[in-house]
C-alpha positions as CSV (number, residue, x, y, z in Angstrom):
1,X,113.9,115.0,183.6
2,X,110.4,113.5,183.4
3,X,107.3,115.6,183.2
4,X,105.4,113.1,185.2
5,X,104.4,113.9,188.8
6,X,104.4,110.5,190.6
7,X,102.8,109.4,193.8
8,X,106.3,109.0,195.4
9,X,107.1,112.6,194.5
10,X,103.9,113.9,196.0
11,X,104.5,111.8,199.1
12,X,108.0,113.1,199.5
13,X,106.8,116.7,199.1
14,X,104.1,116.2,201.7
15,X,106.4,114.6,204.3
16,X,109.2,117.1,203.6
17,X,106.8,120.1,203.9
18,X,105.1,118.7,207.0
19,X,108.5,118.1,208.8
20,X,109.7,121.6,207.8
21,X,106.6,123.4,209.1
22,X,106.4,121.3,212.3
23,X,110.0,122.3,213.0
24,X,109.3,125.9,212.2
25,X,106.2,125.8,214.5
26,X,108.3,124.4,217.4
27,X,111.1,126.9,216.8
28,X,108.6,129.8,216.9
29,X,106.9,128.4,220.0
30,X,110.2,128.1,221.8
31,X,111.2,131.6,220.9
32,X,107.8,133.0,222.0
33,X,108.1,131.2,225.4
34,X,111.7,132.5,225.8
35,X,110.9,136.2,225.2
36,X,107.4,136.4,226.7
37,X,108.5,137.2,230.3
38,X,110.4,140.2,229.0
39,X,107.4,141.6,227.0
40,X,104.5,141.2,229.3
41,X,103.5,143.2,232.4
42,X,103.5,140.4,235.0
43,X,105.3,142.7,237.5
44,X,102.5,145.3,237.2
45,X,99.6,143.0,238.0
46,X,98.2,143.6,241.4
47,X,95.4,142.2,243.5
48,X,93.2,145.1,242.4
49,X,93.8,144.2,238.8
50,X,92.9,140.6,239.4
51,X,89.8,141.5,241.3
52,X,88.8,143.9,238.5
53,X,89.1,141.2,235.9
54,X,87.0,138.9,238.1
55,X,84.3,141.5,238.4
56,X,84.5,142.0,234.6
57,X,84.0,138.3,234.0
58,X,81.3,137.7,236.6
59,X,79.1,140.4,235.1
60,X,79.9,139.4,231.5
61,X,80.7,142.9,230.4
62,X,82.1,141.5,227.1
63,X,78.6,140.2,226.3
64,X,77.5,143.7,225.4
65,X,80.6,145.9,225.2
66,X,83.8,145.8,223.2
67,X,87.2,146.3,224.6
68,X,89.9,147.2,222.0
69,X,87.6,145.7,219.3
70,X,87.0,142.3,221.1
71,X,83.5,141.4,222.3
72,X,79.9,142.3,221.4
73,X,78.9,145.4,219.5
74,X,75.7,146.1,221.3
75,X,77.0,148.7,223.8
76,X,79.8,151.3,223.5
77,X,83.5,150.6,223.3
78,X,85.2,150.7,226.7
79,X,88.8,151.2,225.6
80,X,88.4,155.0,225.6
81,X,85.8,155.4,228.5
82,X,88.4,157.0,230.8
83,X,88.9,159.9,228.2
84,X,85.2,160.2,227.5
85,X,84.5,160.8,231.2
86,X,87.1,163.5,231.4
87,X,89.7,161.2,233.0
88,X,87.6,161.0,236.2
89,X,87.3,157.7,238.0
90,X,84.6,159.1,240.2
91,X,82.5,160.1,237.2
92,X,82.7,156.5,235.8
93,X,81.8,155.1,239.2
94,X,78.8,157.4,239.5
95,X,77.7,156.5,236.0
96,X,77.8,152.8,236.7
97,X,76.0,153.2,240.1
98,X,73.2,155.3,238.5
99,X,72.2,152.5,236.1
100,X,69.6,151.7,234.8
101,X,68.3,154.8,233.1
102,X,65.1,154.2,231.3
103,X,63.5,156.3,228.5
104,X,66.1,156.4,225.8
105,X,64.0,155.5,222.6
106,X,65.2,152.4,220.8
107,X,67.7,151.4,223.5
108,X,67.8,149.2,226.4
109,X,69.6,150.5,229.4
110,X,72.6,148.9,231.1
111,X,71.5,146.6,233.9
112,X,72.2,147.5,237.6
113,X,74.8,145.2,238.9
114,X,74.8,146.5,242.5
115,X,78.6,146.4,242.7
116,X,80.0,146.5,246.2
117,X,82.3,149.3,247.3
118,X,85.2,146.8,247.0
119,X,84.1,146.0,243.4
120,X,84.1,149.7,242.6
121,X,87.7,150.1,243.7
122,X,88.9,147.2,241.7
123,X,91.0,147.7,238.6
């Protein structure tokens, strides 16, 4: 066997590898599409959840907060806010309604979004 690596050999390796990984990608995509309905929570999504997501996006909460590590790191993580407020939805609503609170040195306060009663029930 020759110790020379020719252009034809490189081309064959490139094309063979490309075809292999394209087929692998298609197989994994097909498998994901097949099992996704069994793994997600589509049945649990209600109108309240959709409205809560819309409120979240309209007010750009992710611009300051993180949720499960995704988003900006300016304001506190929101993934554990329910536990931090003693598992009280009313305490969370009262906290958001009382914003802004001025006077904390070195910090800007959360803006007042003036959420409607319907927005407060969302999610």
